[in-house]
C-alpha positions in Angstrom: 114.3 1.5 114.2 118.0 0.9 113.9 119.7 0.6 110.5 120.7 -2.9 109.4 124.3 -3.4 108.1 122.9 -4.1 104.6 121.0 -0.8 104.6 123.8 1.2 106.0 126.2 0.1 103.1 123.5 0.8 100.7 123.1 4.3 101.9 126.9 4.6 101.7 126.9 3.5 98.0 124.3 6.1 97.2 126.2 8.8 99.0 129.3 7.9 97.0 127.1 8.2 93.8 126.1 11.6 94.9 129.7 12.7 95.4 130.7 11.4 92.0 127.9 13.4 90.3 128.6 16.5 92.3 132.4 16.2 91.4 131.4 16.2 87.8 129.3 19.4 88.4 132.1 21.1 90.2 134.6 20.4 87.3 132.1 22.4 85.2 132.6 25.5 87.4 136.2 25.8 86.1 134.9 25.3 82.6 134.6 28.6 80.5 130.9 29.7 80.5 130.8 29.7 76.6 131.9 26.1 76.5 129.6 25.2 79.4 126.7 26.9 77.7 127.4 25.0 74.5 127.5 21.7 76.3 124.2 22.6 77.7 122.8 23.6 74.3 121.9 27.2 75.6 121.5 30.3 73.5 124.4 32.7 74.1 122.0 35.7 73.8 119.8 34.1 76.5 122.9 33.9 78.7 124.0 37.4 78.2 120.4 38.6 79.0 120.5 36.4 82.2 123.8 37.9 83.3 122.4 41.3 83.0 119.2 40.4 84.7 121.0 38.9 87.7 123.5 41.7 88.0 126.4 39.2 88.2 129.0 41.8 88.0 127.6 44.2 90.6 126.9 42.3 94.0 126.4 45.6 95.8 123.3 46.3 93.7 121.6 43.2 94.9 120.3 45.5 97.8 118.6 48.5 96.0 116.9 49.8 99.2 120.0 49.7 101.2 122.0 51.6 98.3 119.5 54.4 98.6 120.7 54.9 102.1 123.6 57.0 103.3 124.9 54.7 106.1 127.7 55.5 108.6 130.0 52.4 109.1 131.9 52.5 112.4 134.8 50.1 112.9 135.7 48.7 116.3 139.1 47.0 115.9 141.3 45.0 118.2 142.5 41.5 119.2 140.6 38.8 121.3 139.6 40.2 124.8 140.1 43.8 123.9 136.5 44.8 124.6 135.6 45.9 121.1 132.2 44.2 121.0 131.4 45.5 124.3 131.6 49.1 123.1 129.4 48.3 120.0 126.7 46.6 122.2 126.7 49.7 124.5 125.7 51.8 121.5 123.0 49.1 120.6 121.5 49.3 124.0 120.9 53.1 123.5 119.3 52.7 120.3 115.5 52.9 119.7 115.8 50.0 117.2 118.7 47.7 116.3 120.1 44.2 115.6 123.2 42.2 116.7 124.6 39.7 114.1 126.4 36.9 115.8 128.9 34.5 114.3 127.4 31.6 116.3 124.0 30.6 117.7 125.6 30.5 121.2 126.5 34.3 120.9 123.1 35.1 119.5 121.5 33.4 122.6 124.0 35.2 125.0 123.2 38.7 123.6 119.4 37.8 123.6 119.6 36.8 127.2 121.6 39.7 128.3 119.5 42.5 126.7 116.2 40.9 127.9 117.7 40.7 131.5 118.4 44.4 131.3 114.8 45.0 130.5 115.5 45.6 126.7 112.9 43.6 124.9 114.9 41.6 122.2 113.8 38.9 119.7 115.9 35.9 118.7 116.3 34.5 115.2 118.8 31.7 114.4 118.7 29.1 111.7 116.7 26.7 113.9 114.6 29.0 116.2 112.6 32.1 116.4 111.6 33.7 119.8 109.6 37.0 120.0 109.1 39.3 122.9 106.3 41.5 123.2 107.0 45.2 122.3 110.7 44.4 121.2 112.5 46.7 118.9 115.8 44.9 119.1 117.0 41.5 117.5 119.7 39.2 118.2 120.4 36.8 115.2 123.1 34.7 113.6 124.7 36.4 110.7 123.3 34.1 108.1 119.7 35.1 109.3 120.1 38.9 109.1 116.9 40.5 107.7 117.9 42.9 104.9 114.4 44.2 104.5 114.1 45.7 108.0 115.1 49.3 108.8 116.9 50.0 112.1 118.8 52.6 113.8 121.9 50.6 114.8 123.3 47.2 113.7 126.3 45.4 115.1 128.2 42.8 113.0 130.5 40.6 115.2 133.8 39.0 114.2 133.9 41.0 110.9 137.3 39.4 109.8 135.2 36.3 109.0 134.1 38.1 105.8 137.3 36.6 104.4 136.3 33.0 105.3 136.3 30.7 102.3 133.0 28.9 103.4 131.0 31.4 105.5 132.4 34.7 104.4 129.3 35.3 102.0 127.1 35.7 105.2 129.3 38.6 106.5 129.3 40.2 103.0 125.4 39.9 102.6 125.0 41.4 106.1 127.4 44.2 105.4 126.1 45.0 101.9 122.4 44.5 102.7 121.7 45.6 106.2 119.4 48.7 106.4 120.8 50.5 109.4 121.7 54.1 109.8 124.8 53.0 111.8 126.6 49.7 111.0 129.1 48.9 113.8 131.7 46.3 112.5 133.7 44.5 115.3 136.8 42.5 114.3 140.6 42.4 114.2 142.7 45.0 112.2 142.9 42.7 109.1 139.5 43.7 108.1 140.1 47.4 108.1 141.2 48.0 104.6 138.7 45.7 103.0 135.8 47.4 104.8 137.2 50.8 103.6 137.2 49.5 100.0 133.7 48.1 100.3 132.5 51.4 101.7 133.9 53.2 98.6 131.9 50.7 96.6 128.7 51.3 98.4 129.0 55.0 99.0 128.9 54.7 102.8 130.9 56.8 105.3 133.5 54.8 107.0 134.8 55.8 110.5 137.4 54.0 112.7 136.0 54.7 116.1 138.8 52.8 118.1 141.6 50.4 117.7 141.8 48.7 121.0 144.6 46.8 122.7 144.1 43.6 124.8 142.7 44.4 128.3 144.7 41.9 130.1 148.2 40.8 129.4 149.1 37.5 127.5 152.2 35.8 128.6 154.0 32.9 126.9 155.4 30.2 129.2 159.2 29.9 129.1 159.1 26.2 129.1 156.7 23.7 127.5 155.0 20.8 129.3 157.4 18.3 127.6 154.5 15.9 126.9 153.8 15.4 130.6 150.2 15.8 131.3 150.9 15.6 135.0 152.1 19.2 134.8 148.5 20.5 134.0 147.0 22.9 136.5 143.5 23.9 137.4 142.0 26.2 134.6 144.1 24.9 131.9 142.7 24.3 128.3 144.4 21.8 126.1 143.7 22.5 122.3 143.7 19.6 119.9 142.4 19.6 116.3 140.5 16.4 115.8 137.7 14.8 117.8 139.6 11.7 118.3 142.7 13.5 119.8 140.3 15.4 122.1 138.8 12.2 123.6 142.4 10.5 123.7 143.7 13.4 125.8 140.7 13.5 127.9 141.1 9.8 128.7 144.8 10.3 129.6 144.2 13.5 131.7 141.4 11.8 133.7 143.8 8.9 134.4 145.7 11.3 136.7 144.7 11.9 140.2 142.5 14.9 140.9 141.9 15.7 137.1 138.5 15.9 135.5 137.8 17.2 132.1 135.1 19.0 130.1 135.3 18.9 126.3 134.3 21.4 123.5 134.5 20.9 119.7 132.8 22.0 116.6 130.4 19.1 115.8 129.2 19.0 119.4 125.7 20.5 119.6 125.6 24.1 120.8 123.5 23.2 123.8 126.0 20.5 124.8 128.9 23.0 124.3 127.2 25.5 126.6 126.6 22.8 129.3 130.3 21.7 129.0 131.5 25.4 129.4 129.2 25.8 132.4 130.8 22.7 134.2 134.2 23.9 133.4 133.6 27.6 134.5 131.7 26.5 137.8 134.0 23.5 138.5 131.0 21.2 138.5 131.7 17.7 139.9 135.3 18.6 140.1 135.8 19.4 136.4 139.0 21.6 136.3 140.5 20.9 132.9 139.1 21.8 129.4 140.0 19.9 126.3 138.8 21.7 123.2 139.2 22.0 119.4 139.9 25.4 117.9 136.1 25.9 118.3 137.1 27.3 121.7 138.3 30.5 119.9 134.7 31.9 119.3 131.3 31.9 121.0 131.9 30.9 124.6 133.0 32.9 127.6 135.4 30.6 129.4 137.5 31.0 132.6 140.7 29.8 131.1 144.0 30.2 132.9 146.3 28.9 130.2 145.9 27.7 126.8 148.1 24.7 125.8 148.7 23.7 122.2 148.8 20.0 121.9 150.0 20.4 118.2 150.6 23.3 115.8 149.2 21.9 112.6 145.7 20.8 111.5 143.8 19.1 108.7 141.7 21.7 107.0 139.6 19.3 104.9 142.2 19.0 102.1 145.6 18.6 103.7 147.5 19.0 106.9 149.0 22.4 107.4 150.6 24.5 110.0 148.3 26.9 112.0 148.3 30.4 110.6 149.4 33.4 112.8 145.8 34.5 112.9 144.5 31.1 114.2 147.3 31.0 116.9 146.3 34.4 118.0 142.6 33.7 118.0 143.0 30.5 120.0 145.7 31.9 122.4 143.7 34.9 123.0 141.1 32.9 125.0 143.4 32.6 127.9 142.8 35.1 130.7 139.9 37.6 130.7 139.4 41.1 132.0 137.5 40.9 135.1 137.7 37.1 135.6 139.5 35.1 138.1 142.4 34.8 135.7 143.2 38.4 134.8 146.7 37.3 133.2 146.4 34.8 130.3 149.2 32.3 129.7 150.1 30.3 126.6 152.1 27.1 126.5 152.5 23.9 124.4 153.1 20.2 124.8 156.6 20.4 123.1 159.6 22.7 122.9 159.3 23.1 119.1 155.6 23.8 119.3 156.2 26.5 122.0 158.8 28.1 119.8 156.3 28.1 116.9 153.6 29.7 119.1 155.9 32.3 120.4 156.9 33.4 116.9 153.3 33.6 115.7 152.3 35.7 118.6 155.3 38.1 118.1 155.3 38.2 114.3 153.9 41.7 113.9 150.8 42.9 112.2 148.7 40.3 110.3 148.4 40.9 106.5 145.1 42.6 105.6 142.3 40.8 104.0 142.0 41.7 100.3 138.6 40.1 99.3 135.3 39.5 100.7 133.6 36.1 100.2 130.3 36.1 98.4 127.6 33.8 97.0 124.5 34.6 94.9 121.1 35.2 96.6 118.1 33.1 95.7 116.7 36.2 93.9 119.7 36.5 91.7 119.6 32.8 90.7 115.9 33.1 90.0 116.4 36.3 87.7 119.1 34.3 86.0 117.0 31.3 85.4 114.0 33.4 84.3 116.0 35.1 81.5 117.3 31.8 80.2 113.7 30.7 79.4 112.8 28.7 77.2 116.3 27.1 77.8 115.9 25.0 80.9 118.9 23.4 82.4 118.7 21.4 85.5 119.3 22.9 88.9 122.8 21.8 89.2 123.6 22.9 85.6 122.0 26.2 86.3 124.1 26.7 89.4 127.2 25.7 87.6 126.6 28.1 84.8 125.7 30.9 87.1 128.9 30.4 89.3 131.0 30.1 86.2 129.7 33.5 84.9 130.3 35.0 88.4 133.9 33.8 88.4 134.4 34.9 84.8 133.2 38.4 85.7 135.6 38.6 88.7 138.6 37.4 86.7 137.9 39.8 83.8 137.6 42.6 86.2 140.9 41.8 87.8 142.9 41.3 84.5 141.4 44.5 82.9 142.7 46.6 85.8 146.2 45.0 85.7 145.6 43.5 89.2 144.8 46.9 90.8 142.1 46.9 93.5 139.0 48.9 92.7 135.4 49.0 94.1 134.0 46.3 91.9 133.4 42.6 91.6 137.2 42.1 92.0 136.8 43.0 95.7 135.0 39.6 96.1 135.8 35.9 95.8 133.4 33.1 95.3 132.8 31.0 98.5 133.2 27.3 98.2 130.2 25.9 96.4 131.0 22.2 96.7 128.3 21.0 99.1 125.7 23.3 97.5 126.3 21.7 94.0 126.2 18.2 95.7 122.9 18.8 97.5 121.3 20.3 94.3 122.1 17.0 92.6 120.2 15.2 95.3 117.1 17.4 95.3 116.7 18.5 91.6 114.8 15.4 90.7 111.8 16.5 92.9 108.9 18.4 91.2 108.6 21.8 93.0 109.3 25.5 92.3 112.8 26.7 91.7 112.9 28.7 94.9 112.0 25.6 96.9 114.8 23.6 95.2 117.2 26.5 95.8 116.3 26.8 99.5 116.9 23.0 99.9 120.3 23.3 98.1 121.3 26.2 100.4 120.3 24.4 103.6 123.0 23.5 106.1 123.5 19.8 105.0 126.6 18.0 106.0 127.3 16.1 103.0 129.7 13.9 104.7 127.0 12.7 107.2 124.6 10.0 106.3 121.9 11.2 108.5 121.9 14.7 107.1 121.7 13.2 103.5 118.9 11.1 104.5 117.0 13.9 106.1 117.4 16.3 103.1 115.9 13.6 100.8 113.1 12.9 103.1 112.2 16.6 103.4 112.4 17.0 99.6 110.0 14.1 99.1 107.6 15.6 101.6 107.8 19.1 100.4 107.0 17.8 96.9 103.6 16.6 98.2 103.2 19.5 100.6 103.6 17.7 104.0 106.9 17.0 105.7 107.0 14.6 108.7 109.9 13.2 110.7 111.1 10.0 109.1 110.3 7.1 111.1 113.9 5.8 111.7 114.7 9.3 113.1 112.1 8.8 116.0 114.2 6.0 117.6 117.0 7.8 119.3 120.1 5.5 119.8 120.1 4.2 123.4 123.0 4.8 125.8 125.1 1.7 126.4 125.0 1.0 130.3 127.9 -1.5 130.4 129.6 -1.7 127.1 132.2 1.3 127.1 133.4 0.4 123.7 130.0 1.4 122.1 129.9 4.8 123.8 132.1 6.4 121.1 129.8 4.9 118.3 126.7 6.0 120.0 128.1 9.5 120.6 128.7 9.8 116.8 125.2 8.6 116.0 123.7 11.1 118.5 125.7 14.0 116.9 124.4 12.9 113.4 120.8 12.7 114.7 121.2 16.2 116.1 122.4 17.5 112.8 119.4 15.9 111.1 116.8 17.5 113.6 118.6 20.9 113.2 118.2 20.6 109.4 114.5 19.8 109.8 114.0 22.9 112.0 116.0 25.1 109.6 113.7 24.1 106.8 110.7 24.4 108.9 111.3 28.0 109.5 111.3 28.6 105.7 108.3 26.3 104.9 106.2 26.5 108.1 103.0 25.3 106.5 104.5 22.1 105.1 106.6 21.1 108.1 104.0 19.5 110.6 106.3 17.9 113.2 108.3 21.0 114.6 107.4 20.1 118.2 108.4 16.6 117.8 111.7 17.5 116.2 112.4 20.0 119.0 111.6 17.3 121.6 113.8 14.8 119.9 116.7 17.3 119.6 116.4 18.1 123.3 116.5 14.4 124.1 119.5 13.9 121.9 121.3 16.8 123.8 120.3 15.2 127.1 121.9 11.8 126.1 125.0 13.5 124.8 125.5 15.4 128.0 125.1 12.1 129.9 127.7 10.4 127.8 130.2 13.2 128.2 129.7 13.3 131.8 130.4 9.5 132.2 133.3 9.6 129.8 133.8 8.3 126.3 136.9 6.4 125.0 137.8 6.6 121.3 140.0 3.8 119.9 143.1 5.4 118.4 143.8 4.6 114.7 146.9 2.5 113.9 148.9 5.5 112.6 148.1 7.4 115.8 149.3 4.5 118.0 152.5 4.3 116.1 152.9 8.2 116.4 152.5 8.0 120.2 155.6 5.8 120.5 158.0 8.3 119.0 156.2 11.7 119.5 157.2 12.1 123.2 160.9 11.5 122.4 160.7 14.1 119.6 159.3 16.6 122.1 162.1 16.1 124.6 
């Protein structure tokens, strides 16, 4: 059942109301806890007791079973395409029990398939699926799904430098602090070394740098840029852009050239569709010989790329447009060439002379600055302990989260100031990951009558707060969970149809399909956590598969996105600037 124009705008108004409420809650995070507590009419003694109960100042103590172990932390350090993860996985293959912690579902699937192909029975756990193999003692999972209550011989945590990410860093910190493994192999670039050593001092674990690898195949920067001329593209080239609209604009222009056909990869594309597009590019299916991708190309896919070409050297990061960091440039450029592939020498170029100069400087700028802090976010257990100690004071869920986060930030700030800025093994080794969407979702679900743990789980679910379908789905799931039975909302059972003749509608339908996929993924994520209440898992899986099928069909037939006015104006002068 398609949404009417009136209902669409009604949903938009409600979404804006949620944003306004969430913004007010976020302002409270910067409010001193004492003032915030006063505004909520909470007893200061209750707050002090709650802070002790939740161990706000000692994140490492959130995992008591792990702290009783004496773990050996082994670092595998090196740039992209240095083989660092391969060495750690070789050790995992030899272990009687172990787990691989992947930064993306695609990598979790890849290692799962590889180990089972080798005859090593391995289970799979991601946010949306669980697959068990008989007699397995190995596990491949996404880093957010790491079980911290399972004892294993060997654990491998991939892309360890992500521990410093402002949004997802908490997952790497949780995995590192909580994983119960005799050996913890951390794979990442050299920026993570000093921070991991500092965390090992905090946890009492032994830290060993097993190897610092160099890139296995050379990476060469072209002497000349493409000067804005797409006709200079060659087979195996990958053009990197930094918005979905730019990706499809470049694809349209490239495919206007004789003998050129493109695959596309970007972050909001479903993982299954990304995998299919990678296959078409690697195997040259239907003449596909060029890849157009976002910076999502830098992680999670093994691609046969001859040359990486930067279409721009700045990106919008959700707040402002900014130049690419040296780390981002190296991560993206490093995807060119691959040891043992048909392109053993990687090449890097750009669409303009100035951009090429920027890229060269970033690649030759010397060692990257080390990470100083690990991202973290409270566990459900800590928030529950905090709330329990506040009894009989009973703030709302969003107020509770705001107060808890304010206390965490206060503890971290006090720790830093009391030490004169000197780094030690305490809460000052951490920073609080961005809580914006979590606070926003908590405002949406807190009105429903259910246990605190249920409300927290809903708040921590992967909701895209900027996506209407995601907001609709989380509200529908909260309503259903309140009564103990969650079905697929009726309007999500009618998948948008593919336009057969109207090419202008293809872009709109593609956006709708991507949103529907996010909604089905959210349903399946929650179904893993509430298996008895979510009764339409098979239907959600079938609908998601159908959405992926239609997305792949759209991508194969081509999608045209109309450029915004400012982008059309920019195209008139940008080529002249490049020359």
